[in-house]
C-alpha positions as CSV (number, residue, x, y, z in Angstrom):
1,M,27.5,39.1,-55.8
2,A,26.4,40.3,-52.5
3,P,28.1,43.4,-51.0
4,K,30.5,43.2,-48.1
5,F,29.3,44.6,-44.8
6,E,32.7,45.8,-43.5
7,W,31.1,48.9,-42.0
8,W,29.2,46.7,-39.6
9,A,32.3,45.8,-37.6
10,K,33.3,49.5,-37.4
11,G,29.8,50.4,-36.2
12,N,30.1,47.9,-33.3
13,N,33.0,49.8,-31.8
14,N,30.7,52.8,-31.0
15,N,28.7,53.0,-27.8
16,R,25.4,53.1,-29.5
17,K,23.4,50.0,-30.0
18,G,24.0,49.8,-33.8
19,T,22.2,50.8,-36.9
20,P,19.1,48.7,-37.8
21,V,19.2,47.3,-41.3
22,V,16.3,45.9,-43.2
23,V,17.1,43.6,-46.0
24,K,14.3,43.1,-48.6
25,M,14.5,39.9,-50.6
26,E,11.4,39.7,-52.8
27,N,13.2,37.2,-55.0
28,P,16.7,35.8,-55.1
29,N,17.8,38.0,-58.0
30,N,16.4,41.3,-56.8
31,W,17.2,42.5,-53.3
32,S,17.7,45.9,-51.7
33,M,19.0,47.2,-48.4
34,V,17.5,50.1,-46.5
35,E,19.4,51.8,-43.6
36,L,17.2,53.2,-40.9
37,E,17.9,56.0,-38.6
38,S,19.3,54.9,-35.3
39,P,17.0,55.3,-32.4
40,S,17.9,57.3,-29.3
41,H,18.6,55.8,-25.9
42,D,15.2,56.8,-24.5
43,D,13.4,55.4,-27.5
44,F,15.3,52.1,-27.1
45,L,14.3,51.8,-23.4
46,L,10.7,52.7,-24.1
47,R,10.5,50.1,-26.9
48,T,12.2,47.4,-24.7
49,H,9.7,48.0,-22.0
50,E,6.8,47.8,-24.4
51,K,8.2,44.7,-26.0
52,S,8.7,43.0,-22.6
53,R,5.1,44.0,-21.6
54,N,3.7,42.6,-24.8
55,K,5.8,39.5,-24.5
56,N,4.6,38.9,-20.9
57,A,1.0,39.4,-22.0
58,R,1.4,37.0,-24.9
59,Q,3.0,34.4,-22.6
60,L,0.3,34.7,-20.0
61,T,-2.3,34.3,-22.7
62,W,-0.6,31.2,-24.0
63,V,-0.3,29.8,-20.5
64,L,-4.0,30.4,-19.8
65,L,-4.9,28.8,-23.1
66,L,-2.8,25.8,-22.4
67,K,-4.4,25.3,-18.9
68,A,-7.8,25.7,-20.5
69,H,-6.9,23.1,-23.0
70,R,-5.7,20.7,-20.3
71,A,-8.8,21.3,-18.3
72,A,-10.9,20.5,-21.3
73,G,-8.9,17.4,-21.9
74,C,-9.4,16.3,-18.2
75,L,-13.1,16.9,-18.4
76,T,-13.3,15.0,-21.6
77,S,-11.4,12.1,-20.2
78,L,-13.5,12.3,-17.0
79,G,-16.6,12.2,-19.0
80,S,-15.4,9.2,-21.1
81,A,-14.3,7.4,-17.8
82,L,-17.8,8.0,-16.3
83,I,-19.4,6.7,-19.5
84,A,-17.1,3.6,-19.4
85,L,-17.9,3.1,-15.7
86,G,-21.6,3.4,-16.4
87,T,-21.3,0.8,-19.2
88,A,-19.4,-1.5,-16.9
89,V,-22.0,-1.2,-14.2
90,R,-24.9,-1.8,-16.6
91,R,-23.1,-4.9,-18.0
92,R,-22.3,-6.2,-14.5
93,I,-25.9,-5.8,-13.3
94,A,-27.2,-7.4,-16.5
95,A,-25.0,-10.4,-15.9
96,G,-26.7,-10.9,-12.5
97,R,-24.2,-13.2,-10.9
98,T,-24.2,-12.4,-7.2
99,D,-22.0,-13.9,-4.6
100,T,-24.9,-15.8,-2.9
101,E,-26.0,-17.3,-6.2
102,I,-22.5,-18.5,-7.0
103,S,-21.9,-20.0,-3.6
104,S,-25.2,-21.9,-3.7
105,S,-24.5,-23.2,-7.2
106,S,-21.0,-24.3,-6.3
107,G,-22.4,-26.5,-3.5
108,L,-21.0,-24.6,-0.5
109,Q,-24.4,-24.8,1.1
110,K,-23.7,-28.4,1.9
111,Q,-21.3,-27.3,4.6
112,N,-24.0,-24.9,5.8
113,P,-21.6,-21.9,6.3
114,A,-23.9,-19.4,4.7
115,K,-26.5,-19.1,7.5
116,K,-24.6,-16.5,9.4
117,S,-23.7,-14.7,6.2
118,K,-27.4,-14.5,5.2
119,L,-28.2,-13.2,8.7
120,F,-25.5,-10.6,8.4
121,Y,-26.8,-9.6,5.0
122,S,-30.4,-9.4,6.3
123,C,-29.3,-7.1,9.1
124,L,-27.7,-4.8,6.6
125,K,-30.9,-4.8,4.5
126,V,-32.9,-3.8,7.5
127,F,-30.5,-1.0,8.3
128,L,-30.8,0.2,4.6
129,W,-34.6,0.2,4.5
130,L,-34.8,1.9,7.8
131,S,-32.4,4.6,6.7
132,L,-34.4,5.2,3.5
133,I,-37.6,5.6,5.5
134,L,-35.9,8.0,7.9
135,L,-34.4,9.9,5.0
136,G,-37.8,10.5,3.5
137,F,-39.1,11.5,6.9
138,E,-36.3,14.0,7.5
139,I,-36.6,15.5,4.0
140,A,-40.4,16.1,4.6
141,A,-39.6,17.7,7.9
142,Y,-36.9,19.8,6.4
143,F,-39.2,21.3,3.8
144,K,-41.7,22.0,6.6
145,G,-39.0,24.1,8.2
146,W,-38.7,22.0,11.4
147,H,-35.2,22.9,12.7
148,F,-35.6,23.6,16.4
149,G,-34.1,22.6,19.7
150,T,-35.5,20.4,22.4
151,S,-37.3,23.2,24.2
152,K,-39.2,24.3,21.1
153,L,-39.8,20.7,20.4
154,Q,-41.7,20.3,23.7
155,L,-44.0,23.2,22.7
156,Q,-44.5,21.8,19.3
157,F,-45.3,18.5,20.8
158,I,-47.9,20.1,23.1
159,F,-49.5,22.2,20.4
160,N,-49.3,19.8,17.4
161,K,-51.8,20.3,14.8
162,G,-51.6,17.1,12.6
163,F,-50.7,13.5,12.6
164,F,-47.4,14.0,10.8
165,D,-46.5,16.6,13.4
166,W,-47.3,14.2,16.2
167,V,-45.3,11.4,14.6
168,Y,-42.2,13.5,14.0
169,T,-42.1,15.0,17.5
170,R,-42.5,11.5,18.9
171,W,-39.6,10.3,16.8
172,V,-37.3,13.2,17.9
173,L,-38.2,12.6,21.5
174,L,-37.4,8.9,21.1
175,R,-34.0,9.5,19.6
176,V,-33.1,12.2,22.2
177,E,-34.1,10.1,25.2
178,Y,-33.5,6.5,24.2
179,L,-31.4,6.2,21.0
180,A,-28.8,8.9,21.4
181,P,-27.3,7.9,24.8
182,P,-26.5,4.3,24.0
183,L,-25.3,5.2,20.5
184,Q,-23.0,7.9,21.9
185,F,-21.7,5.4,24.5
186,L,-20.9,2.9,21.8
187,A,-19.3,5.6,19.7
188,N,-17.1,6.7,22.6
189,G,-16.1,3.1,23.2
190,C,-15.1,2.6,19.6
191,I,-13.2,5.9,19.7
192,V,-11.2,4.7,22.7
193,L,-10.3,1.5,20.8
194,F,-9.5,3.5,17.7
195,L,-7.1,5.7,19.7
196,V,-5.4,2.7,21.4
197,Q,-4.9,1.0,18.1
198,S,-3.6,4.2,16.5
199,L,-1.1,4.5,19.4
200,D,0.1,1.0,18.9
201,R,0.6,1.8,15.2
202,L,2.5,4.9,16.1
203,I,4.8,3.0,18.5
204,L,5.5,0.5,15.8
205,C,6.5,3.2,13.4
206,L,8.7,4.8,15.9
207,G,10.4,1.5,16.5
208,C,11.0,1.1,12.8
209,F,12.5,4.6,12.6
210,W,14.8,3.7,15.5
211,I,15.9,0.5,13.7
212,R,16.7,2.5,10.5
213,F,18.4,5.3,12.5
214,K,20.6,2.8,14.4
215,K,21.0,0.6,11.3
216,I,20.0,-2.5,13.3
217,K,19.8,-5.7,11.4
218,P,20.5,-9.4,12.2
219,V,24.0,-10.4,11.2
220,P,25.2,-14.0,11.1
221,K,28.6,-15.1,12.3
222,P,31.3,-13.7,10.1
223,D,33.1,-17.0,9.8
224,S,30.0,-18.8,8.5
225,I,29.7,-16.4,5.6
226,S,33.4,-16.5,4.8
227,D,33.3,-20.3,4.9
228,L,30.4,-20.4,2.5
229,E,32.1,-18.0,0.1
230,S,35.4,-19.8,0.1
231,G,33.8,-23.3,-0.2
232,D,35.8,-24.7,2.7
233,N,35.1,-28.3,3.5
234,G,34.5,-27.4,7.1
235,A,31.9,-24.8,6.3
236,F,28.5,-24.7,7.9
237,L,26.5,-26.6,5.3
238,P,23.8,-28.6,7.1
239,M,21.3,-30.9,5.5
240,V,18.3,-28.9,4.2
241,L,14.9,-30.1,3.3
242,V,12.9,-27.9,0.9
243,Q,9.1,-28.3,0.8
244,I,6.6,-26.8,-1.8
245,P,3.0,-27.6,-0.8
246,M,0.6,-27.0,-3.7
247,C,-3.0,-27.8,-4.7
248,N,-4.4,-27.4,-8.3
249,E,-1.9,-24.6,-9.0
250,K,-0.9,-25.4,-12.6
251,E,-0.4,-21.7,-13.4
252,V,2.7,-21.5,-11.2
253,Y,4.2,-24.9,-10.5
254,Q,6.9,-24.7,-13.2
255,Q,8.5,-21.4,-12.0
256,S,8.5,-22.4,-8.3
257,I,10.0,-25.9,-9.0
258,A,12.6,-24.3,-11.3
259,A,13.5,-21.7,-8.6
260,V,14.1,-24.2,-5.8
261,C,16.0,-26.6,-8.1
262,N,18.4,-23.8,-8.9
263,L,19.1,-23.0,-5.2
264,D,22.9,-22.7,-4.6
265,W,23.5,-25.5,-2.1
266,P,25.5,-28.7,-2.4
267,K,23.4,-31.3,-4.1
268,G,24.2,-34.0,-1.6
269,K,22.9,-31.8,1.3
270,I,19.5,-30.7,-0.1
271,L,16.3,-32.6,-0.9
272,I,13.2,-31.0,-2.5
273,Q,9.7,-32.3,-1.7
274,I,6.9,-31.4,-4.1
275,L,3.8,-32.0,-1.9
276,D,0.9,-32.1,-4.3
277,D,-2.7,-32.1,-3.0
278,S,-4.2,-31.6,-6.4
279,D,-7.5,-33.5,-7.2
280,D,-7.3,-32.6,-10.9
281,P,-5.6,-35.5,-12.8
282,I,-4.3,-33.2,-15.5
283,T,-2.6,-30.9,-13.0
284,Q,-1.1,-34.0,-11.2
285,S,0.4,-35.3,-14.5
286,L,1.8,-31.9,-15.4
287,I,3.5,-31.5,-12.0
288,K,4.8,-35.1,-12.0
289,E,6.3,-34.7,-15.4
290,E,8.0,-31.5,-14.3
291,V,9.5,-33.3,-11.3
292,H,10.7,-36.1,-13.6
293,K,12.3,-33.6,-15.9
294,W,14.4,-32.1,-13.1
295,Q,15.3,-35.5,-11.8
296,N,16.8,-36.3,-15.2
297,Q,18.8,-33.1,-14.9
298,G,20.4,-34.3,-11.6
299,A,18.2,-32.5,-9.0
300,R,17.4,-34.3,-5.8
301,I,13.6,-33.9,-6.0
302,V,10.7,-36.2,-5.0
303,Y,7.0,-36.0,-5.8
304,R,4.4,-36.8,-3.1
305,H,0.6,-36.9,-3.7
306,R,-2.1,-37.3,-1.1
307,V,-5.4,-38.9,-2.1
308,N,-7.2,-37.4,0.9
309,R,-6.8,-33.7,1.4
310,E,-7.5,-33.8,5.2
311,G,-6.1,-30.9,7.2
312,Y,-5.3,-28.9,4.0
313,K,-1.8,-27.4,4.1
314,A,-1.1,-28.3,7.7
315,G,-2.0,-31.9,6.9
316,N,0.1,-31.9,3.8
317,L,3.2,-30.6,5.7
318,K,2.6,-33.0,8.6
319,S,2.4,-36.0,6.2
320,A,5.7,-35.0,4.6
321,M,7.5,-34.6,7.9
322,N,6.5,-38.2,8.8
323,C,8.8,-39.6,6.1
324,S,11.6,-41.7,7.4
325,Y,14.4,-39.8,5.7
326,V,13.4,-36.5,7.4
327,K,15.5,-37.5,10.5
328,D,18.6,-37.0,8.4
329,Y,17.9,-33.2,7.9
330,E,18.4,-30.4,10.3
331,F,16.5,-27.5,8.6
332,V,13.4,-27.2,6.4
333,A,12.7,-24.4,4.0
334,I,9.0,-23.9,3.0
335,F,7.8,-22.1,-0.1
336,D,4.2,-21.8,-1.4
337,A,3.6,-22.7,-5.1
338,D,3.9,-19.1,-6.4
339,F,7.2,-18.3,-4.6
340,Q,10.4,-18.0,-6.5
341,P,13.5,-17.8,-4.1
342,L,16.7,-16.5,-5.6
343,P,19.7,-19.0,-5.8
344,D,21.4,-17.5,-2.8
345,F,18.4,-17.8,-0.5
346,L,19.8,-20.6,1.6
347,K,23.2,-18.9,1.8
348,K,21.6,-15.8,3.3
349,T,19.4,-17.5,5.8
350,I,21.1,-20.7,7.0
351,P,24.2,-19.0,8.4
352,H,22.1,-17.3,11.1
353,F,21.5,-20.6,12.7
354,K,25.2,-21.3,13.3
355,D,26.1,-21.2,17.1
356,N,22.6,-19.9,17.9
357,E,20.8,-23.0,19.3
358,E,17.8,-20.9,20.5
359,L,17.0,-19.7,17.0
360,G,14.0,-21.7,15.6
361,L,12.9,-19.6,12.5
362,V,14.4,-17.3,9.9
363,Q,11.8,-15.5,7.9
364,A,12.4,-13.6,4.7
365,R,10.5,-10.7,3.2
366,W,8.1,-11.1,0.3
367,S,8.4,-9.1,-2.9
368,F,5.7,-9.0,-5.6
369,V,6.1,-9.4,-9.4
370,N,2.6,-7.9,-10.1
371,K,2.3,-5.1,-7.5
372,E,1.5,-2.6,-10.3
373,E,-0.9,-4.8,-12.2
374,N,-4.0,-2.9,-11.1
375,L,-5.4,-0.8,-8.3
376,L,-6.1,-3.8,-6.1
377,T,-2.5,-5.1,-6.2
378,R,-1.2,-1.6,-5.5
379,L,-3.3,-1.3,-2.4
380,Q,-2.3,-4.8,-1.2
381,N,1.3,-3.8,-1.7
382,I,0.8,-0.9,0.8
383,N,-0.5,-3.2,3.4
384,L,2.1,-5.9,3.1
385,A,5.0,-3.4,2.8
386,F,3.9,-2.0,6.2
387,H,3.5,-5.5,7.6
388,F,7.0,-6.6,6.7
389,E,8.9,-3.3,7.1
390,V,7.3,-2.3,10.3
391,E,5.4,-5.0,12.2
392,Q,7.6,-8.0,11.4
393,Q,10.9,-6.2,11.7
394,V,10.0,-4.3,15.0
395,N,8.7,-7.5,16.6
396,S,11.8,-9.4,15.5
397,V,14.3,-6.9,16.8
398,F,12.6,-6.1,20.1
399,L,10.7,-9.3,21.0
400,N,12.3,-12.1,18.9
401,F,8.8,-13.1,18.1
402,F,6.4,-12.6,15.2
403,G,3.8,-14.6,13.2
404,F,5.3,-17.0,10.7
405,N,4.1,-16.0,7.2
406,G,3.7,-19.7,6.1
407,T,6.3,-19.4,3.3
408,A,9.7,-18.0,2.5
409,G,11.0,-19.2,5.9
410,V,13.5,-21.7,7.2
411,W,12.7,-23.7,10.3
412,R,14.9,-25.7,12.6
413,I,13.3,-29.1,12.5
414,K,14.0,-29.6,16.2
415,A,11.9,-26.5,16.9
416,L,9.0,-27.9,14.9
417,E,9.2,-31.2,16.8
418,D,9.6,-29.6,20.2
419,S,6.5,-27.5,19.6
420,G,4.3,-30.4,18.6
421,G,4.6,-30.3,14.8
422,W,2.0,-29.2,12.4
423,L,-1.6,-29.2,13.6
424,E,-4.8,-29.2,11.5
425,R,-7.0,-27.4,14.1
426,T,-7.1,-24.0,12.4
427,T,-6.7,-22.5,8.9
428,V,-3.6,-20.6,10.0
429,E,-1.2,-23.4,10.7
430,D,1.7,-21.0,10.3
431,M,0.6,-18.7,13.1
432,D,-0.3,-21.8,15.2
433,I,3.2,-23.3,15.0
434,A,4.8,-19.9,15.6
435,V,2.8,-19.3,18.8
436,R,3.6,-22.8,20.2
437,A,7.3,-22.4,19.4
438,H,7.3,-19.0,21.2
439,L,5.7,-20.6,24.2
440,H,8.5,-23.2,24.2
441,G,11.2,-20.5,24.2
442,W,12.3,-20.5,20.6
443,K,13.5,-17.2,19.0
444,F,12.7,-15.8,15.6
445,I,14.7,-13.6,13.2
446,F,13.2,-11.6,10.3
447,L,15.5,-10.6,7.4
448,N,14.1,-7.4,5.8
449,D,16.9,-7.4,3.2
450,V,16.3,-11.0,1.9
451,E,13.4,-11.1,-0.5
452,C,11.4,-13.9,-2.1
453,Q,9.2,-13.1,-5.1
454,C,5.6,-14.1,-5.2
455,E,2.2,-13.0,-6.6
456,L,-0.6,-10.9,-5.2
457,P,-4.2,-11.8,-5.9
458,E,-5.4,-9.8,-8.9
459,S,-9.1,-10.3,-8.5
460,Y,-11.3,-9.1,-5.6
461,E,-12.8,-12.6,-5.3
462,A,-9.5,-14.2,-4.6
463,Y,-8.3,-11.4,-2.3
464,R,-11.6,-11.5,-0.4
465,K,-11.3,-15.3,0.3
466,Q,-7.7,-14.9,1.3
467,Q,-8.5,-12.2,3.8
468,H,-11.4,-14.2,5.2
469,R,-9.0,-17.1,6.0
470,W,-6.3,-14.7,7.4
471,H,-8.8,-13.1,9.8
472,S,-10.9,-16.0,10.9
473,G,-8.0,-18.3,11.6
474,P,-6.4,-16.1,14.3
475,M,-9.6,-16.0,16.2
476,Q,-9.9,-19.8,16.1
477,L,-6.3,-20.0,17.3
478,F,-6.8,-17.4,20.1
479,R,-9.8,-19.4,21.4
480,L,-7.8,-22.6,21.4
481,C,-4.4,-21.5,22.7
482,L,-5.5,-18.9,25.3
483,P,-5.3,-21.5,28.2
484,A,-1.9,-22.6,27.1
485,V,-0.6,-19.0,26.9
486,I,-1.9,-18.3,30.5
487,K,-0.3,-21.5,31.9
488,S,3.0,-21.1,30.0
489,K,6.3,-20.2,31.8
490,I,7.1,-17.2,29.6
491,S,7.3,-13.8,31.3
492,I,4.3,-11.6,32.0
493,G,5.4,-9.1,29.5
494,K,5.5,-11.7,26.7
495,K,2.0,-13.0,27.8
496,F,0.7,-9.4,27.6
497,N,2.2,-8.9,24.2
498,L,0.8,-12.2,22.9
499,I,-2.7,-11.9,24.4
500,F,-3.5,-8.2,24.2
501,L,-1.3,-6.8,21.3
502,F,-0.8,-9.8,19.0
503,F,-4.3,-11.3,19.2
504,L,-6.8,-8.9,20.7
505,L,-5.6,-5.5,19.4
506,R,-4.3,-6.4,16.0
507,K,-6.6,-9.3,15.1
508,L,-9.9,-8.6,16.9
509,I,-10.2,-4.9,17.9
510,L,-9.0,-3.6,14.5
511,P,-11.7,-5.2,12.3
512,F,-14.3,-4.6,15.0
513,Y,-13.9,-0.9,15.5
514,S,-13.2,-0.1,11.8
515,F,-16.5,-1.8,10.7
516,T,-18.6,-0.7,13.6
517,L,-17.4,2.9,13.8
518,F,-17.2,3.9,10.1
519,C,-19.8,1.6,8.6
520,I,-22.5,1.5,11.3
521,I,-22.2,4.2,13.9
522,L,-21.2,7.1,11.6
523,P,-24.3,6.6,9.3
524,M,-26.5,6.2,12.3
525,T,-25.3,9.5,13.8
526,M,-26.7,11.2,10.6
527,F,-30.2,10.1,11.5
528,V,-29.6,10.5,15.3
529,P,-27.7,13.8,15.3
530,E,-27.8,14.1,19.1
531,A,-25.0,11.5,19.0
532,E,-21.9,13.0,17.4
533,L,-18.6,11.8,16.0
534,P,-15.9,14.6,16.0
535,A,-14.3,15.6,12.7
536,W,-10.9,14.4,13.9
537,V,-12.2,10.9,14.3
538,V,-13.7,10.9,10.8
539,C,-10.9,12.6,9.0
540,Y,-7.7,13.7,10.7
541,I,-6.6,10.6,12.6
542,P,-7.5,8.1,9.8
543,A,-5.6,10.3,7.3
544,T,-2.6,10.3,9.7
545,M,-2.7,6.5,10.2
546,S,-3.0,6.0,6.4
547,F,0.1,8.3,6.0
548,L,2.0,6.2,8.4
549,N,0.9,3.0,6.7
550,I,2.1,4.2,3.3
551,L,5.5,5.3,4.5
552,P,7.2,1.9,3.7
553,A,5.9,2.2,0.1
554,P,6.6,5.8,-0.8
555,K,5.8,5.3,-4.5
556,S,2.2,4.6,-3.4
557,F,1.6,8.1,-2.0
558,P,-0.8,9.1,-4.9
559,F,-3.1,6.2,-3.7
560,I,-3.4,7.3,-0.1
561,V,-7.1,8.3,-0.4
562,P,-8.1,5.1,-2.2
563,Y,-6.1,3.1,0.3
564,L,-8.0,4.7,3.3
565,L,-11.4,4.1,1.6
566,F,-10.6,0.5,0.6
567,E,-9.4,-0.4,4.0
568,N,-12.7,0.6,5.5
569,T,-14.4,-1.3,2.7
570,M,-12.5,-4.5,3.5
571,S,-13.6,-4.1,7.1
572,V,-16.9,-5.9,6.2
573,T,-15.0,-9.0,5.1
574,K,-12.6,-8.9,8.0
575,F,-15.4,-8.3,10.6
576,N,-17.4,-11.2,9.1
577,A,-14.3,-13.5,9.3
578,M,-13.4,-12.4,12.8
579,V,-16.9,-13.3,14.1
580,S,-16.9,-16.6,12.2
581,G,-13.6,-17.6,13.8
582,L,-14.4,-16.4,17.3
583,F,-17.7,-18.2,17.5
584,Q,-16.8,-21.3,15.5
585,L,-19.2,-20.7,12.7
586,G,-19.1,-22.9,9.6
587,S,-17.3,-20.5,7.2
588,A,-14.4,-20.2,9.6
589,Y,-13.1,-23.6,8.6
590,E,-13.4,-23.0,4.9
591,W,-10.1,-23.3,3.0
592,V,-10.0,-21.9,-0.5
593,V,-6.6,-21.9,-2.4
594,T,-5.8,-18.4,-3.5
595,K,-6.0,-18.2,-7.3
596,K,-2.8,-17.4,-9.1
597,S,-2.3,-15.9,-12.5
598,G,1.2,-17.3,-13.2
599,R,3.0,-14.0,-13.7
600,S,6.8,-14.2,-13.7
601,S,9.5,-11.7,-13.2
602,E,11.9,-10.7,-16.0
603,G,14.5,-13.2,-14.8
604,D,12.0,-16.0,-14.9
605,L,10.9,-15.1,-18.4
606,A,14.5,-15.1,-19.5
607,A,15.1,-18.5,-17.8
608,L,12.0,-19.9,-19.5
609,V,13.2,-18.7,-22.9
610,E,16.6,-20.2,-22.3
611,K,15.0,-23.5,-21.3
612,D,12.8,-23.5,-24.4
613,E,15.9,-22.9,-26.6
614,K,17.7,-25.8,-25.0
615,K,14.6,-28.0,-25.5
616,T,14.6,-27.2,-29.2
617,K,18.3,-27.9,-29.5
618,H,18.4,-31.2,-27.7
619,Q,14.9,-32.4,-28.3
620,R,13.2,-32.0,-31.6
621,G,9.9,-33.0,-30.2
622,V,8.0,-33.3,-27.0
623,S,7.0,-36.5,-25.4
624,A,3.5,-37.7,-26.2
625,P,2.2,-37.8,-22.6
626,E,3.3,-34.2,-22.1
627,T,1.6,-33.1,-25.3
628,E,-1.7,-34.8,-24.3
629,A,-1.7,-33.3,-20.9
630,E,-1.1,-29.8,-22.2
631,K,-3.8,-30.3,-24.8
632,K,-6.2,-31.4,-22.1
633,A,-5.2,-28.4,-19.9
634,E,-5.9,-26.0,-22.9
635,K,-9.3,-27.6,-23.4
636,T,-10.3,-27.2,-19.8
637,K,-9.1,-23.5,-19.9
638,K,-11.3,-22.8,-22.9
639,K,-14.3,-24.5,-21.3
640,K,-14.1,-22.6,-18.0
641,K,-15.6,-19.1,-18.1
642,K,-14.6,-16.5,-15.6
643,H,-17.1,-14.0,-14.3
644,N,-17.0,-10.9,-12.1
645,R,-19.4,-11.1,-9.2
646,I,-21.9,-8.8,-7.6
647,Y,-21.3,-8.6,-3.8
648,M,-24.6,-7.9,-2.0
649,K,-23.3,-7.0,1.4
650,E,-21.0,-4.4,0.0
651,L,-23.8,-3.0,-2.2
652,S,-26.1,-2.8,0.7
653,L,-23.6,-0.8,2.7
654,A,-22.9,1.4,-0.3
655,F,-26.5,2.5,-0.5
656,L,-26.7,2.8,3.3
657,L,-23.7,5.2,3.3
658,L,-25.0,7.2,0.3
659,T,-28.3,7.6,2.1
660,A,-26.6,8.8,5.2
661,A,-24.5,11.2,3.1
662,T,-27.8,12.6,1.6
663,R,-29.1,13.0,5.2
664,S,-25.9,14.8,6.3
665,L,-26.6,17.5,3.7
666,L,-29.7,18.6,5.7
667,S,-27.4,19.2,8.7
668,A,-24.7,20.9,6.6
669,Q,-22.0,18.5,8.0
670,G,-19.1,19.0,5.4
671,I,-16.5,16.5,6.4
672,H,-19.0,13.9,7.3
673,F,-20.8,14.3,4.0
674,Y,-17.6,13.9,1.9
675,F,-16.4,10.9,3.9
676,L,-19.8,9.2,3.6
677,L,-20.1,10.1,-0.1
678,F,-16.6,8.7,-1.1
679,Q,-16.9,5.7,1.2
680,G,-20.3,4.9,-0.3
681,I,-18.8,5.1,-3.8
682,S,-15.9,2.9,-2.7
683,F,-18.4,0.3,-1.4
684,L,-20.3,0.6,-4.7
685,L,-17.3,0.0,-6.8
686,V,-16.2,-3.0,-4.7
687,G,-19.8,-4.4,-4.6
688,L,-19.9,-4.3,-8.4
689,D,-16.5,-6.0,-8.6
690,L,-15.0,-3.0,-10.5
691,I,-11.7,-3.1,-8.6
692,G,-9.0,-5.6,-9.5
693,E,-9.0,-8.0,-12.5
694,Q,-11.8,-7.4,-15.0
695,V,-13.2,-10.2,-17.1
696,E,-14.8,-9.4,-20.4
């Protein structure tokens, strides 16, 4: 039995720290206790200090070892990432599928839109080869020690001793007297445009801050909301037409049709039109069967198919509005095939029209089910969050005008008819109808708190084609509607906003200066150092503008640097599209439906599971036509092979910027070197299609 330590409690009553006791337990049956001499107070302080010092030293050692371990892990992961990147690059180059080869094999050359693109690509190749030659020239001069000013250059020119000396001095005199002045003038002009556009962006952000500070937002009539909630017979429940235009979009038709059929609105006062432009018989049969299924469940839904796809989406909507029964409806809600409105969408938008006869459009905000799918979707989310939170909201509050987004909006049918209806003259029919309605005095409202879910393009190919259409169309429209804007009866301030801000500054000047300044002039100033771009133009203002752009999406702050680089990379596509639309080139009228992946939100997945369970309960089998259509769709999916592409224009600019970065090392230009280096790497990754969806 172990002894009792009653003396321990007595010892604790003393002022001393206590008697240390060592208990030796070599085995359970043999133990002993040794009492040690109590240390003095000085000994105790000395030992405490030594222990704390040893403890701090051990902690510091462990912290350093932990950081070293983490650094080694980061280097290992970085090395593996570089190896994986190199493998992907080698595999992508071995595949050898360039954008020009694919476009020619797909038959796009019949429309002959590629001539301008080839000319643009040829110009980039000329710039690239010229920069490589100049780089070799400058490296040779650098190793000869030729770093002198213009005065010494004149002496060297007079007393030259060899052919290379004579050529180099001639080249320096040429760039000093003839190349640097026009290049500097062009650079200064682009800097002015850059500052004007940055000022516009800053004013928009200040307007957004003011809206948030004052808590300004459109509010419908209180009685209209209470009537809807109470279900009063005299409530504002007008006849609403819902339209879903689609074309060969079998990945998303089910979820969009299900979403609109579940809209919370009296069945007798809503009609859904599925406007199918598909030329694929399998897709047509699948959509038709889905419509029949919802008709059997009691939904008021009709299926319309056009044999001729003339006018694309505008022609599809125009054809649907010509139906005889449309005259019975007061409003029309439009959704693209990948949009999934919530059941209360109409109850949040329609009340704004009550007792507001001047209101022609109510636009809702987009939200994205796949915004975190990959780096490309994250960067798109930053752009679109700024577009809706800042641009659309500020223009709605202060001007009652903004560009219709083409979907997730409700139009007053009278406003559409008064403005001339849908026209097929451009590829941006949504912006076209919005501008014409604005010229006729109709007002718009943007609801930032009403969201409609949709998808973002997950591949660079799909995003590139979408951006080409979005930036060529406004230039077509500007050229066509400029006389009508000038002759219209709206105020001078609204004309200024429409011509200078809406079209010129945000649709033309932005892609022009971003491509010209950062992709052409900046590399050229490395080979013509007499023309200079200040560091604040290259670094500080772009970083500030990127910071402002990313504010509406605060979770995306870690991607601020990739966002800045990617926006400059996309300037090639946007500049190309802008020129095409402005000068009526062939590719400006090219309409390619953005590819969808068919991703659904958690709510949609739950609804689909519930629907499948109901099917298994009430139907033990599936109808034979549906099974055959699905089997055919699966076969076509297996036959089609997806490929990542190689984009030659982006690759040419990548090597041009990397060559200019190498030249900047000779001049020891730090900020310019890093910008050119990372921008060149960004172009390289995009040119090899290593951003966005990757296909094995």
